[in-house]
matplotlib code that plots the C-alpha trace (Angstrom):
import matplotlib.pyplot as plt

x = [-10.3, -7.7, -7.2, -4.0, -4.3, -1.3, -0.7, -3.6, -5.3, -8.8, -9.9, -12.8, -13.9, -17.0, -18.2, -21.2, -22.9, -26.2, -26.1, -25.0, -21.3, -19.6, -16.1, -13.9, -13.8, -15.2, -18.7, -21.2, -23.8, -27.3, -29.1, -25.9, -25.8, -27.1, -30.3, -30.2, -27.4, -25.1, -21.4, -20.1, -16.9, -13.8, -11.0, -7.3, -4.7, -4.4, -7.4, -11.2, -14.1, -16.2, -19.7, -22.8, -20.7, -23.0, -22.1, -22.5, -26.2, -25.6, -22.7, -24.8, -27.8, -25.5, -23.8, -27.2, -28.6, -25.5, -26.1, -29.7, -29.0, -26.6, -29.2, -32.0, -29.8, -29.9, -33.5, -32.6, -34.9, -33.7, -31.9, -33.8, -32.1, -32.4, -32.4, -30.7, -28.2, -27.3, -26.8, -24.6, -22.5, -22.0, -20.6, -18.3, -17.0, -16.5, -14.7, -12.4, -11.4, -11.2, -8.9, -6.6, -6.7, -5.2, -2.8, -1.9, -1.0, -2.3, -4.1, -7.8, -9.8, -13.3, -16.2, -18.2, -20.8, -23.4, -23.7, -25.5, -28.4, -28.6, -30.0, -29.7, -27.2, -24.9, -22.0, -19.8, -17.7, -15.2, -13.0, -10.5, -9.8, -9.7, -12.9, -16.1, -16.4, -13.4, -14.6, -17.9, -16.1, -13.5, -16.3, -18.5, -15.9, -14.3, -15.4, -16.5, -18.7, -20.4, -21.3, -23.9, -25.7, -28.2, -31.9, -31.3, -29.5, -32.2, -31.3, -28.3, -26.9, -24.1, -21.8, -19.3, -16.7, -14.0, -10.7, -8.9, -5.3, -3.1, -2.1, -5.2, -8.9, -9.6, -13.0, -13.9, -16.8, -18.7, -21.6, -23.3, -25.9, -28.4, -31.0, -33.5, -34.2, -31.7, -33.3, -32.2, -34.0, -35.6, -39.4, -42.2, -44.9, -47.4, -48.4, -51.6, -54.1, -52.3, -52.9, -49.8, -51.4, -54.6, -52.6, -50.4, -53.5, -55.3, -52.3, -51.9, -55.5, -55.2, -52.1, -53.5, -56.7, -54.6, -52.7, -55.9, -55.1, -57.4, -57.3, -54.8, -56.6, -55.4, -54.8, -55.2, -53.0, -50.2, -50.8, -50.3, -47.0, -45.8, -46.6, -44.5, -41.6, -41.9, -41.9, -38.9, -37.0, -37.8, -36.6, -33.5, -32.7, -32.7, -34.8, -33.8, -34.7, -37.2, -36.9, -36.8, -39.5, -41.7, -41.5, -43.2, -46.0, -46.4, -46.3, -47.0, -45.4, -44.5, -42.0, -41.1, -40.3, -38.7, -38.4, -37.6, -37.4, -39.0, -42.8, -43.0, -41.0, -42.0, -45.1, -43.2, -40.3, -42.6, -44.4, -41.2, -39.8, -42.9, -43.4, -42.4, -45.1, -47.8, -47.2, -47.4, -50.9, -50.5, -50.2, -53.6, -52.9, -50.7, -50.2, -48.6, -46.9, -46.0, -43.9, -43.3, -40.4, -40.0, -37.0, -39.3, -38.1, -40.9, -40.5, -42.8, -42.9, -45.0, -45.7, -47.1, -48.4, -50.4, -52.0, -53.6, -51.2, -50.3, -52.3, -50.7, -53.5, -55.2, -58.6, -61.6, -62.4, -65.5, -68.7, -70.0, -73.4, -74.7, -73.3, -74.7, -78.1, -78.1, -77.1, -80.0, -82.6, -81.0, -80.8, -84.4, -85.5, -83.5, -84.8, -88.3, -87.5, -86.0, -89.0, -91.5, -89.4, -90.4, -87.7, -87.8, -84.9, -83.9, -82.5, -80.8, -80.8, -77.7, -76.4, -76.2, -73.7, -75.7, -79.0, -77.3, -75.9, -79.4, -81.1, -78.5, -78.9, -82.7, -82.3, -80.0, -82.6, -85.3, -83.2, -82.7, -86.4, -87.5, -90.2, -90.9, -91.9, -90.9, -88.5, -90.3, -87.2, -87.1, -86.8, -83.4, -81.1, -83.9, -85.9, -89.6, -89.6, -88.8, -90.3, -89.1, -89.4, -89.2, -89.6, -88.7, -88.4, -86.3, -85.0, -87.9, -90.6, -89.5, -89.4, -92.8, -94.1, -92.7, -94.1, -97.6, -97.6, -98.9, -98.2, -94.6, -94.1, -95.4, -93.0, -90.2, -90.9, -91.0, -87.7, -87.7, -86.6, -82.9, -81.1, -81.3, -79.7, -80.1, -79.7, -79.5, -79.6, -80.3, -83.2, -83.0, -85.0, -82.5, -84.7, -83.5, -84.5, -84.5, -84.6, -84.4, -84.6, -85.4, -84.8, -85.6, -82.6, -79.0, -78.8]
y = [115.3, 112.5, 109.2, 107.0, 103.3, 101.2, 97.9, 95.6, 97.8, 99.0, 102.6, 103.0, 106.6, 107.8, 111.2, 111.5, 114.8, 116.3, 119.4, 119.8, 120.1, 121.3, 120.2, 121.1, 118.4, 117.5, 118.9, 117.3, 119.6, 118.8, 116.6, 115.6, 112.0, 109.0, 107.8, 104.2, 103.0, 102.3, 102.4, 104.9, 104.5, 106.5, 105.8, 106.5, 104.6, 101.7, 101.6, 101.8, 101.5, 98.8, 99.9, 97.7, 95.1, 92.2, 91.8, 95.3, 95.1, 91.9, 93.4, 96.4, 94.3, 91.9, 94.7, 96.3, 93.0, 92.3, 95.6, 94.8, 91.3, 92.8, 95.4, 92.8, 90.9, 93.8, 94.9, 98.1, 99.3, 98.1, 100.6, 101.8, 102.3, 105.8, 106.3, 109.7, 108.3, 105.5, 108.1, 110.2, 107.3, 106.1, 109.5, 109.3, 105.9, 106.9, 110.1, 108.1, 105.7, 108.6, 110.6, 107.6, 106.7, 110.1, 110.3, 106.6, 106.7, 105.0, 108.2, 108.4, 111.6, 111.4, 113.6, 114.6, 116.7, 114.1, 116.1, 118.8, 116.3, 114.9, 117.1, 115.0, 112.5, 111.3, 108.9, 107.8, 104.6, 104.3, 101.4, 100.4, 96.7, 93.7, 92.0, 93.0, 90.5, 91.7, 95.3, 94.7, 92.7, 95.5, 98.2, 96.4, 95.5, 99.0, 101.5, 103.8, 101.2, 100.0, 103.7, 103.4, 100.7, 103.1, 103.9, 107.4, 106.2, 105.0, 105.6, 104.6, 104.6, 102.4, 103.2, 100.7, 101.3, 99.0, 100.0, 97.2, 97.1, 94.4, 93.3, 94.0, 94.5, 97.1, 97.8, 101.3, 101.1, 104.0, 103.7, 106.8, 107.0, 109.5, 109.8, 111.1, 110.6, 112.2, 115.2, 117.7, 120.6, 120.9, 121.5, 121.6, 119.3, 119.4, 122.0, 123.2, 120.7, 117.5, 114.1, 114.7, 117.8, 116.0, 113.2, 115.6, 117.5, 114.3, 113.0, 116.4, 116.4, 112.9, 113.7, 116.9, 114.9, 112.3, 115.0, 116.6, 119.8, 121.9, 121.2, 123.2, 125.1, 125.0, 128.7, 129.6, 132.8, 130.7, 128.0, 130.4, 131.6, 128.1, 127.1, 130.0, 129.0, 125.3, 126.0, 128.2, 125.5, 122.9, 125.0, 126.2, 122.7, 123.6, 125.2, 128.6, 129.8, 132.7, 133.4, 137.2, 137.4, 135.0, 137.0, 139.7, 137.3, 135.5, 137.8, 135.0, 131.7, 129.5, 128.8, 127.3, 123.6, 122.6, 119.0, 117.2, 113.6, 111.0, 110.7, 107.5, 109.1, 112.7, 112.5, 110.8, 113.2, 116.2, 114.9, 114.1, 117.6, 119.3, 117.4, 120.4, 122.7, 120.0, 119.5, 123.2, 124.0, 127.7, 126.9, 127.5, 127.9, 126.2, 126.3, 123.6, 124.1, 121.2, 121.1, 117.9, 118.0, 116.1, 114.1, 112.7, 114.9, 116.4, 119.6, 120.4, 123.7, 123.9, 127.2, 127.3, 130.3, 131.0, 134.0, 134.6, 135.8, 139.4, 139.7, 141.0, 140.1, 136.8, 136.1, 136.6, 133.5, 132.0, 131.8, 128.5, 127.3, 128.1, 131.6, 132.3, 131.0, 133.1, 136.2, 135.7, 135.8, 138.6, 140.8, 140.1, 141.0, 144.2, 145.3, 144.8, 146.7, 149.6, 149.8, 149.9, 152.7, 155.2, 157.7, 157.3, 155.9, 152.5, 149.9, 147.0, 143.7, 142.9, 139.3, 137.8, 135.0, 133.7, 133.3, 132.1, 129.2, 128.4, 128.7, 126.4, 123.9, 123.8, 123.5, 120.5, 118.8, 119.3, 117.5, 114.6, 114.4, 115.1, 117.5, 121.2, 123.1, 126.1, 125.7, 125.6, 127.4, 130.0, 132.9, 131.7, 134.8, 137.2, 137.5, 138.3, 140.3, 137.8, 135.7, 132.9, 131.9, 128.2, 127.2, 124.5, 124.7, 126.4, 129.9, 131.5, 129.2, 130.1, 133.9, 133.8, 131.9, 134.6, 137.4, 135.8, 135.2, 138.7, 138.2, 137.2, 139.8, 142.6, 141.5, 141.3, 144.9, 146.2, 148.0, 147.3, 143.8, 144.6, 141.3, 138.1, 134.6, 132.4, 128.6, 126.8, 123.1, 120.8, 118.4, 114.8, 115.5, 118.3, 121.2, 124.1, 124.4, 127.9, 128.9, 132.6, 134.0, 137.7, 139.8, 143.3, 143.4, 142.4, 138.7]
z = [2.0, 1.6, 3.3, 2.9, 2.2, 3.4, 1.7, 2.5, 5.1, 4.4, 4.4, 7.0, 7.6, 9.5, 10.6, 12.9, 13.4, 14.5, 12.3, 8.7, 8.3, 5.1, 4.2, 1.3, -1.4, -4.8, -5.5, -7.9, -9.4, -8.2, -10.7, -12.6, -11.4, -13.1, -11.5, -12.9, -10.6, -13.7, -13.0, -15.6, -17.6, -16.9, -19.3, -20.0, -21.9, -19.4, -16.9, -16.8, -14.4, -15.8, -16.9, -16.1, -14.3, -13.8, -10.1, -8.8, -8.1, -6.2, -4.3, -3.3, -2.1, -0.3, 1.6, 2.4, 3.7, 5.9, 7.8, 8.3, 9.5, 12.1, 13.1, 13.5, 15.9, 18.3, 17.5, 15.6, 12.8, 9.4, 7.1, 4.0, 0.7, -0.7, -4.5, -4.1, -1.6, -4.0, -6.7, -4.4, -3.2, -6.7, -7.7, -4.7, -5.7, -9.3, -8.2, -5.9, -8.8, -11.3, -8.9, -8.4, -12.1, -12.8, -9.9, -9.9, -6.2, -3.0, -2.0, -2.6, -2.7, -1.1, -2.2, 0.9, -0.8, 0.1, 3.4, 1.4, 1.0, 4.5, 7.2, 10.2, 11.8, 9.1, 8.4, 5.6, 5.1, 2.2, 1.2, -1.5, -1.8, -4.1, -2.9, -1.1, 1.8, 3.8, 3.4, 5.3, 8.0, 8.5, 8.5, 10.9, 13.5, 13.5, 16.1, 13.3, 11.6, 14.7, 15.4, 12.6, 14.6, 16.2, 15.7, 14.5, 11.4, 9.1, 5.4, 3.4, -0.1, -1.6, -4.5, -6.1, -8.8, -10.2, -11.7, -13.7, -14.6, -16.0, -12.5, -10.3, -10.2, -7.5, -5.9, -4.6, -2.3, -0.6, 1.9, 3.2, 6.0, 7.2, 10.0, 7.5, 3.8, 1.5, -0.4, -2.9, -1.2, 2.2, 2.1, 4.7, 3.3, 6.2, 8.8, 10.5, 12.0, 12.5, 14.2, 16.3, 17.8, 18.7, 20.3, 22.4, 23.5, 24.5, 26.4, 28.2, 29.2, 30.6, 32.6, 34.0, 35.1, 36.8, 38.6, 39.8, 37.8, 35.5, 31.8, 29.7, 27.0, 23.4, 22.6, 18.9, 19.2, 20.8, 18.3, 15.3, 16.9, 17.6, 14.0, 12.6, 14.8, 13.9, 10.2, 10.6, 12.5, 9.9, 7.0, 8.9, 10.1, 13.8, 16.5, 17.9, 21.4, 21.3, 25.0, 24.7, 22.0, 23.9, 27.1, 25.1, 24.3, 27.6, 30.7, 33.1, 34.0, 31.0, 28.3, 24.9, 24.2, 20.9, 19.8, 16.5, 15.3, 13.1, 13.0, 15.1, 18.0, 18.0, 20.2, 23.1, 22.6, 22.8, 25.8, 27.7, 27.0, 28.3, 31.6, 33.7, 32.3, 32.3, 36.0, 36.7, 37.9, 37.0, 33.3, 31.7, 27.9, 25.3, 21.6, 19.4, 16.1, 13.8, 10.7, 8.7, 6.3, 3.0, 4.5, 7.3, 10.1, 12.2, 14.2, 17.2, 19.1, 22.2, 24.0, 27.5, 29.5, 32.6, 30.9, 27.5, 24.7, 25.3, 28.6, 31.7, 34.1, 34.8, 33.3, 35.5, 37.4, 35.7, 37.8, 38.9, 37.9, 41.4, 41.2, 37.7, 38.8, 42.0, 40.1, 37.7, 40.4, 42.4, 39.2, 38.3, 41.9, 42.0, 38.6, 40.0, 43.2, 41.1, 38.8, 41.8, 43.5, 40.7, 41.5, 45.3, 47.2, 45.6, 47.9, 46.2, 48.0, 50.1, 50.5, 53.9, 54.4, 57.4, 55.7, 52.5, 54.5, 56.0, 52.6, 51.0, 53.8, 53.2, 49.4, 49.8, 52.1, 49.5, 47.0, 49.4, 50.2, 46.7, 48.0, 47.8, 51.0, 53.1, 56.0, 59.3, 60.7, 58.0, 60.4, 61.6, 61.7, 60.8, 64.0, 63.4, 60.2, 57.4, 54.6, 52.4, 48.7, 47.7, 44.1, 41.6, 37.8, 35.1, 35.7, 33.7, 35.2, 38.7, 38.0, 36.4, 39.5, 41.8, 39.7, 39.8, 43.5, 44.6, 48.3, 47.7, 45.0, 47.3, 50.1, 47.6, 46.4, 50.0, 50.4, 54.2, 53.3, 52.7, 53.2, 51.3, 51.5, 48.5, 48.2, 44.8, 44.1, 41.2, 41.8, 40.8, 37.6, 36.6, 37.6, 39.7, 43.4, 44.7, 48.4, 49.4, 53.0, 53.2, 56.3, 57.6, 59.7, 59.1, 60.2]

ax = plt.figure().add_subplot(projection="3d")
ax.plot(x, y, z, "-o")
ax.set_aspect("equal")
plt.show()
């Protein structure tokens, strides 16, 4: 790619992008650059780029500091010097001088192969002039230069070469920028259990609680799927929507959320992107995949669903403690009634909503009074043929007590008592209070 330099005007070129862009131009083999930031010599009969010029390190540092001074004034994170970026920029500066050395014209050829090493937002500024101070001023006040003054540009590298002739001493300066660290090859360096996942889950739980919604469960099957997709996105430098594939994994309400960014920002980015699903009370399950790259970019994939992975029907609604405790006693009582029947007609107890309400009312009163006694109005809804069980203890203690009370046990085993209402409460000392009203007739 060529840029023309008129008289005393400076070359100032910048290209911003969000995905890697490849242009034609000079290409340096990977690993062929000098890693010691030494300006190499390029010679012909009349010109050379001076090697180990005493002032180049100072020029680089001065230019670097000027950018950070300007960034500090507007509270933008300081740039960081990248060793690889310095190396790449140095090659570019040397190539510019070399190309002009051969052609001896005002055109300079710029090597843009640095883009192969930057996998995020990127920029390049190049200049050819007799001194460094005007170069920075021209770069900074230009629209292109000020475009680098953003938080998502974080790494930079600077290359400087000089070509001397009998009449001039020309500087060739290149500065390249990237949102992430410059790397030779993309690698995922961290996956699996991660502090980011724990933070996102904790924040999600907090927000759901504040909204009065049930907690979203971390689903291991969805997490494995999200992890695969996060790793793929990191290695391919971009997330791909898996909508069709995901619809075959989540048959309920839900969706996929992809985010990427630097470590310090990724949690807030992921949370903001998933607001819609967190606020949806139908969402029950989620899985989070995280891939951290060697250039500092973090990819997060969040999967949300109202059903378990691969399920087409909702999970059974879990029983409450009261329901589980009630079922324990009813099952024990029916087992006993069946055993006593000995082949004759077995009649399982049937639940009465009326006597259940009366039994629960009395169980609650016993909690308040911290006493254990039968309800004087225990016959409510049952007419004359009825009896009541009132007990306190653990499940096993209560059942053993019923079994040992021969009078109550005989009545319980009497198949004429067909209807039962059960009240369950937890006493102040944590023990179970059981109240059961048994009736001959349907209440």
